[in-house]
C-alpha positions in Angstrom: -4.8 22.0 25.5 -7.1 20.9 22.6 -5.4 17.5 22.3 -5.7 17.0 26.1 -9.4 17.8 25.9 -9.9 15.3 23.0 -8.2 12.6 25.0 -10.4 13.4 28.0 -13.5 13.2 25.8 -12.4 9.8 24.5 -11.7 8.6 28.0 -15.1 9.7 29.1 -16.7 7.5 26.5 -14.6 4.5 27.5 -15.4 5.0 31.1 -19.1 5.4 30.6 -19.3 1.9 29.2 -21.7 3.1 26.4 -22.5 0.8 23.5 -24.3 2.3 20.6 -26.5 0.3 18.2 -25.7 -3.0 19.9 -27.2 -6.2 18.6 -27.7 -8.3 21.7 -27.3 -12.1 21.6 -30.8 -13.7 21.5 -30.2 -16.4 24.1 -28.4 -16.7 27.4 -26.0 -19.3 25.9 -24.8 -16.6 23.4 -24.6 -13.9 26.1 -21.3 -15.0 27.7 -19.3 -14.8 24.4 -20.8 -11.4 23.7 -19.8 -10.1 27.1 -16.3 -11.5 26.8 -15.9 -10.0 23.3 -17.2 -6.7 24.7 -14.6 -6.8 27.5 -11.7 -7.6 25.1 -12.7 -4.7 22.8 -13.2 -2.2 25.7 -9.8 -3.1 27.3 -8.1 -2.7 23.9 -9.7 0.7 23.3 -8.6 1.9 26.7 -5.0 0.5 26.4 -4.5 1.7 22.8 -6.5 4.9 23.3 -8.7 4.3 20.3 -11.4 7.0 19.9 -14.0 4.9 18.0 -14.6 1.4 16.9 -17.1 -1.0 15.3 -16.9 -4.8 15.5 -19.1 -7.7 14.2 -18.9 -11.5 14.0 -20.5 -13.9 11.6 -21.1 -17.5 12.8 -22.9 -20.1 10.7 -23.5 -17.4 8.1 -25.4 -15.1 10.5 -24.4 -12.0 12.4 -24.1 -13.0 16.1 -22.3 -9.9 17.4 -22.4 -6.3 16.3 -21.4 -3.4 18.5 -20.2 0.2 18.3 -17.9 2.0 20.7 -16.6 5.5 21.4 -16.7 8.6 19.2 -16.6 9.0 15.5 -14.8 12.3 15.8 -13.0 14.1 18.6 -14.2 17.6 17.7 -17.9 17.3 18.4 -17.8 14.4 19.7 -20.3 12.3 17.8 -20.8 8.7 19.0 -20.1 5.8 16.7 -23.4 4.2 15.5 -24.2 1.4 13.0 -24.1 4.1 10.2 -20.7 5.5 11.0 -18.3 5.1 8.1 -14.6 4.2 8.5 -11.6 4.2 6.2 -10.6 0.6 5.5 -7.5 1.4 3.4 -5.8 -1.8 2.1 -8.8 -3.9 2.8 -9.8 -2.5 -0.6 -7.4 -5.0 -2.2 -9.6 -7.9 -1.2 -12.5 -6.3 -3.1 -10.2 -6.0 -6.1 -9.3 -9.7 -5.9 -13.0 -10.6 -6.3 -13.4 -8.2 -9.2 -10.4 -9.8 -10.9 -11.9 -13.3 -10.4 -15.2 -12.2 -11.7 -13.4 -11.4 -15.0 -11.9 -14.8 -14.9 -15.3 -16.4 -14.5 -16.5 -14.5 -17.5 -13.7 -16.0 -19.5 -12.2 -12.5 -20.2 -9.1 -12.8 -18.1 -6.4 -15.4 -17.7 -4.4 -15.2 -14.5 -1.4 -16.9 -16.2 -1.3 -14.5 -19.1 1.4 -11.8 -19.2 -0.1 -8.4 -18.5 1.0 -7.2 -22.0 -1.9 -9.4 -23.3 -4.3 -6.7 -21.9 -2.2 -3.6 -21.6 -0.3 -2.1 -24.6 0.8 1.1 -23.0 3.4 -0.3 -20.6 7.2 -0.8 -20.9 8.2 -4.0 -22.6 10.2 -4.9 -19.5 6.9 -4.9 -17.5 4.9 -6.9 -20.0 6.1 -10.4 -19.0 4.7 -10.1 -15.5 1.6 -12.3 -15.2 -1.7 -11.2 -13.8 -1.3 -13.8 -11.0 2.1 -12.3 -10.1 0.5 -8.8 -9.9 -2.2 -10.0 -7.5 0.3 -12.1 -5.4 2.6 -9.1 -4.9 5.6 -10.8 -6.6 5.8 -8.8 -9.8 9.1 -7.1 -9.2 7.7 -3.9 -10.6 8.7 -0.5 -9.2 6.3 0.8 -6.6 4.5 4.1 -7.4 4.4 4.7 -3.6 8.2 5.1 -3.7 7.9 8.4 -5.7 8.7 11.5 -3.7 9.6 12.3 -0.1 6.4 12.8 1.7 2.7 11.9 1.8 1.7 14.7 -0.6 4.0 13.3 -3.3 3.6 9.5 -3.0 1.4 8.9 -5.9 -1.6 10.7 -4.4 -1.6 14.4 -5.1 0.6 14.0 -8.1 -0.6 10.6 -9.5 0.3 11.4 -13.1 3.8 12.5 -12.1 4.3 9.4 -9.9 3.1 7.1 -12.7 5.5 8.7 -15.2 8.3 8.2 -12.7 7.4 4.5 -12.1 7.5 3.9 -15.9 11.1 4.9 -16.0 12.3 2.6 -13.2 13.8 -0.7 -14.0 11.9 -3.7 -12.6 13.5 -6.7 -11.0 12.8 -10.3 -12.1 9.1 -11.3 -11.6 8.4 -14.1 -9.2 11.7 -13.8 -7.2 10.6 -11.9 -4.2 7.5 -10.7 -2.4 7.1 -7.0 -2.6 4.0 -5.3 -1.4 3.4 -2.8 -4.2 0.7 -0.4 -5.2 1.7 -0.4 -8.8 0.4 -4.0 -9.0 -3.1 -3.0 -8.0 -3.1 0.1 -10.3 -2.3 -2.2 -13.2 -5.0 -4.7 -12.2 -7.5 -1.9 -12.1 -6.5 -0.8 -15.6 -6.8 -4.4 -16.9 -10.3 -4.9 -15.6 -11.5 -1.6 -16.8 -10.0 -2.2 -20.3 -11.8 -5.6 -20.4 -15.1 -3.8 -19.5 -14.6 -0.8 -21.8 -14.3 1.7 -18.9 -11.8 4.5 -18.2 -8.5 3.2 -16.9 -8.9 4.5 -13.3 -12.6 4.0 -12.9 -14.0 1.8 -10.0 -14.1 -1.9 -10.6 -16.1 -3.2 -7.6 -19.5 -1.7 -8.2 -20.9 -5.2 -9.1 -19.9 -6.8 -5.8 -21.2 -3.8 -3.8 -24.5 -4.2 -5.5 -24.6 -8.0 -5.0 -24.0 -7.5 -1.3 -26.3 -4.4 -0.9 -23.5 -2.2 0.5 -25.3 1.1 0.6 -22.9 3.0 2.8 -19.6 2.0 1.0 -17.8 4.3 -1.3 -14.4 5.7 -2.3 -13.0 8.9 -0.7 -10.2 10.4 1.2 -9.5 13.5 3.4 -10.4 15.8 0.5 -14.0 14.5 0.3 -17.0 15.2 2.5 -18.4 11.7 3.1 -21.7 11.4 4.9 -21.3 9.8 8.4 -17.5 9.6 8.0 -15.3 9.3 11.1 -12.2 11.4 11.5 -8.9 9.8 11.0 -6.5 10.0 13.9 -2.9 9.0 14.7 -0.7 9.5 17.8 2.3 11.4 16.7 5.6 9.9 18.0 7.2 11.6 20.9 10.7 11.4 22.2 11.6 8.6 24.6 8.2 6.9 24.8 6.2 10.0 25.9 2.5 9.5 25.2 2.1 10.8 21.7 -0.2 13.7 20.8 -3.4 12.7 19.1 -3.7 14.4 15.8 -5.7 14.3 12.6 -4.3 12.0 9.9 -4.5 13.3 6.3 -5.2 10.5 3.8 -4.9 10.9 0.0 -6.1 8.1 -2.3 -6.7 9.3 -5.9 -8.6 7.2 -8.5 -5.3 5.6 -9.7 -5.0 4.0 -6.3 -8.6 2.9 -5.8 -7.8 -0.8 -6.5 -5.5 -0.8 -3.5 -6.9 1.7 -1.1 -9.4 4.4 -0.6 -12.6 2.5 0.3 -14.8 3.6 3.2 -17.3 1.3 4.8 -19.2 0.2 7.9 -19.1 -3.0 9.9 -22.7 -3.5 8.8 -21.9 -3.2 5.1 -18.7 -5.4 5.6 -20.8 -8.2 7.1 -23.2 -8.1 4.2 -20.2 -8.4 1.8 -18.6 -11.2 3.9 -21.9 -13.1 3.9 -22.3 -12.7 0.1 -18.8 -14.3 -0.3 -19.5 -17.1 2.1 -22.9 -17.9 0.5 -21.3 -18.0 -3.0 -23.1 -15.0 -4.4 -19.9 -13.3 -5.4 -17.9 -16.2 -6.8 -18.3 -19.9 -7.4 -16.6 -22.4 -5.1 -14.0 -23.2 -7.7 -13.2 -19.5 -8.1 -13.0 -19.0 -4.4 -10.4 -21.8 -4.3 -8.3 -19.9 -6.8 -8.9 -16.6 -5.0 -7.5 -18.0 -1.7 -4.6 -20.1 -3.1 -1.2 -18.5 -2.3 0.7 -17.4 -5.3 4.0 -19.2 -5.7 7.4 -17.7 -6.1 9.8 -19.0 -8.7 11.4 -21.3 -6.2 8.0 -22.9 -5.4 7.5 -21.3 -2.0 4.2 -19.5 -1.4 3.8 -15.8 -1.2 1.8 -14.6 1.8 -0.7 -13.3 -0.7 -3.3 -15.0 -2.9 -5.3 -13.0 -5.5 -5.3 -9.8 -3.5 -6.0 -11.6 -0.2 -3.8 -12.4 2.7 -3.9 -16.2 3.5 -2.8 -18.1 6.6 -2.9 -21.8 7.3 -4.0 -22.7 10.8 -4.7 -26.0 12.7 -6.6 -27.8 9.9 -8.3 -24.7 8.4 -7.5 -21.6 6.4 -8.0 -18.0 7.4 -8.3 -15.4 4.7 -8.8 -11.6 4.8 -6.9 -8.3 4.8 -5.5 -5.6 7.1 -6.0 -1.9 6.2 -3.9 1.0 7.4 -3.3 -0.5 10.9 -6.9 0.6 11.6 -9.1 -2.0 10.0 -9.3 -5.8 9.6 -11.6 -8.5 8.4 -11.0 -12.3 8.5 -13.0 -15.1 7.0 -12.9 -18.7 8.1 -14.6 -20.3 5.0 -14.7 -23.8 6.4 -16.7 -22.6 9.3 -19.0 -20.2 7.4 -17.7 -17.5 9.8 -15.9 -14.2 9.9 -15.0 -11.1 11.9 -14.6 -7.4 11.1 -13.1 -4.7 13.3 -12.9 -1.1 12.1 -11.4 1.8 14.0 -10.5 5.5 13.4 -7.0 5.2 14.8 -3.9 4.3 12.7 -1.8 2.1 14.9 -4.8 0.5 16.7 -3.8 -2.8 15.0 -7.2 -4.5 15.4 -5.9 -7.5 13.5 -4.4 -8.5 16.9 -7.9 -8.9 18.3 -9.8 -10.5 15.4 -9.1 -14.2 16.1 -9.5 -13.8 19.8 -13.0 -12.2 19.3 -14.0 -14.6 16.6 -13.0 -17.7 18.7 -15.6 -16.8 21.3 -18.3 -17.4 18.8 -16.6 -19.9 16.6 -14.8 -22.5 18.8 -13.0 -24.0 15.8 -10.9 -20.8 15.5 -7.6 -21.2 17.3 -5.1 -18.6 18.4 -1.4 -18.6 17.3 1.3 -18.8 20.0 1.9 -15.1 19.7 -1.9 -14.3 20.0 -2.0 -16.5 23.1 0.9 -14.7 24.7 -0.6 -11.3 23.8 -4.1 -12.2 25.0 -2.7 -13.5 28.3 -0.7 -10.3 28.8 -3.6 -8.1 28.0 -5.9 -9.9 30.4 -3.6 -8.8 33.2 -2.9 -5.3 31.8 0.5 -6.6 31.0 1.5 -7.0 34.6 2.6 -10.6 33.9 4.3 -10.0 30.6 7.9 -10.6 31.8 6.7 -13.8 33.5 5.0 -15.0 30.3 8.0 -14.2 28.1 10.4 -15.9 30.6 8.2 -19.1 30.4 8.1 -19.0 26.6 11.9 -18.5 26.4 12.4 -21.5 28.8 10.4 -23.7 26.4 12.9 -22.8 23.7 10.6 -23.6 20.8 11.1 -21.1 18.0 9.0 -23.3 15.6 5.9 -22.4 17.7 6.2 -18.7 16.9 5.9 -16.7 13.7 8.8 -14.2 13.2 6.7 -11.7 11.3 3.9 -11.8 13.9 6.3 -11.1 16.7 8.0 -8.2 14.9 4.5 -6.7 14.2 3.7 -7.0 17.9 6.8 -5.0 18.7 5.9 -2.3 16.2 2.3 -2.0 17.5 3.6 -1.5 21.1 5.7 1.4 19.9 2.7 3.2 18.3 1.5 6.2 20.4 4.2 5.9 23.1 4.0 4.7 26.7 4.7 1.1 26.0 8.4 0.9 25.1 9.3 -1.2 28.2 6.8 -3.8 26.9 8.2 -3.5 23.4 11.7 -4.2 24.8 10.6 -7.3 26.5 8.8 -8.7 23.4 11.6 -7.6 21.1 14.2 -9.4 23.2 12.1 -12.5 23.0 11.8 -12.1 19.2 15.6 -11.9 18.9 16.1 -14.9 21.2 13.7 -16.9 19.0 15.1 -15.7 15.7 18.7 -14.6 16.3 19.5 -14.3 12.6 16.5 -12.0 11.9 17.4 -8.4 10.9 13.8 -7.4 11.3 13.7 -8.7 14.9 17.0 -7.0 15.7 15.7 -3.7 14.2 12.6 -4.0 16.4 14.8 -4.4 19.5 16.9 -1.3 18.5 13.8 0.8 18.0 12.4 -0.4 21.3 15.7 0.5 23.2 15.6 4.0 21.5 12.0 4.6 22.6 12.7 3.4 26.1 15.6 5.9 26.5 18.3 3.2 26.6 20.8 5.0 24.3 23.8 2.7 25.0 21.7 -0.5 24.2 20.1 1.3 21.2 23.5 2.4 19.8 25.0 -1.1 20.2 22.0 -2.8 18.6 21.8 -0.4 15.7 25.6 -0.9 15.1 25.1 -4.7 15.0 22.2 -4.2 12.6 24.2 -2.0 10.3 27.1 -4.5 10.3 24.6 -7.1 9.1 22.7 -4.8 6.8 24.9 -1.9 5.5 21.9 -0.4 3.7 19.5 -0.3 6.6 18.0 3.2 6.5 16.9 3.4 10.1 20.3 2.2 11.4 22.1 4.8 9.2 19.7 7.6 10.4 20.2 6.7 14.1 24.0 6.4 13.8 24.2 9.4 11.4 26.0 7.3 8.8 25.9 8.2 5.2 
């Protein structure tokens, strides 16, 4: 009954159309984009059942849109205001990228140097990895997050034990594969702190927080009492696409992990930080170019990461930023002196799916990917035209227009919280049609069939996946194969 009450409270806030701490556009010409952004965000909150959210947009270096929605916590409930603090999770990595580049600007750090140049207390097999490979997530090092079986063991409550375990694991060759890895950031933190004469696991971003004037930003997790902090929520999965039960999410990020996660902030503080980057207060233009240049694998192809940042090439411009915990996102469009930030208190809200669409209303040069255009068109009709849109896209038979990873992420986001498995099946079938050799797309389709109570299709698809990928964990679990 308590969960139903919480959902009802959230719904009441959505229905009341309340906006707290809104900064209204100063002229009528700017009002239409603000209203359209407001509509997009409200529709997403209702569809995804997001309790609380903040959003802001920078255009021409100035904040042109800043609004707050819903409730900060479901227990009271307290409305979201400008001062409400949200967990931003892996967005922290972008802060670490700037801290690393600040050391490069001082002449203390060489990105091309092996990490053994700066750290003596690591295995010799780790030492040949370069700092650049750490930050580009291509080090080949074992991931401290792979320690243990559950959230209380994965390098959070038992950090020392997890670190000792990681030191005993054999690395793979650096530069061969991209592998999103928390060990990389932990080592980067230790390198910066050693260069500055600080304890190994101390914070490394205080300088950039001070430059930006970020007064409400600090580290902390579920064990800490942080002023104005939201609750953290997640919809627990339910069988066969039932609407999940909204529950509290427990987050642990100890000091060892603070270069990769654990930061809490507000949209107001985030816009200050983004403005300080765009204005050159944090780094020189030359350092920014390095910060946002994708790190290359040994075969010359780019990783999807630069120096702690995610980088994407678009139609004549570059988009940089980071996603955090499927609940937070920021994107910068440096060529347009623009950016967007969206923070929520729901894991699985996937605000990165909304960022470009909202930003494009205020920054016309920002364009949407083919997947974003499909999703935006479907959301405008409450997904009533999804099958028609997908059929039209299939008929065009143009896989080059679509990004495989982006399609697979869309399938996953539709499966969060339940109630959308039929949509997920439609999108997953399209992903497999566009990328028939993709195991990730096939796995997404199998999971969608399972959630949509189509056991025959799920069984057949998981068997095909296991034939292609005999070590696939999800296929083995579903088929009860050892």
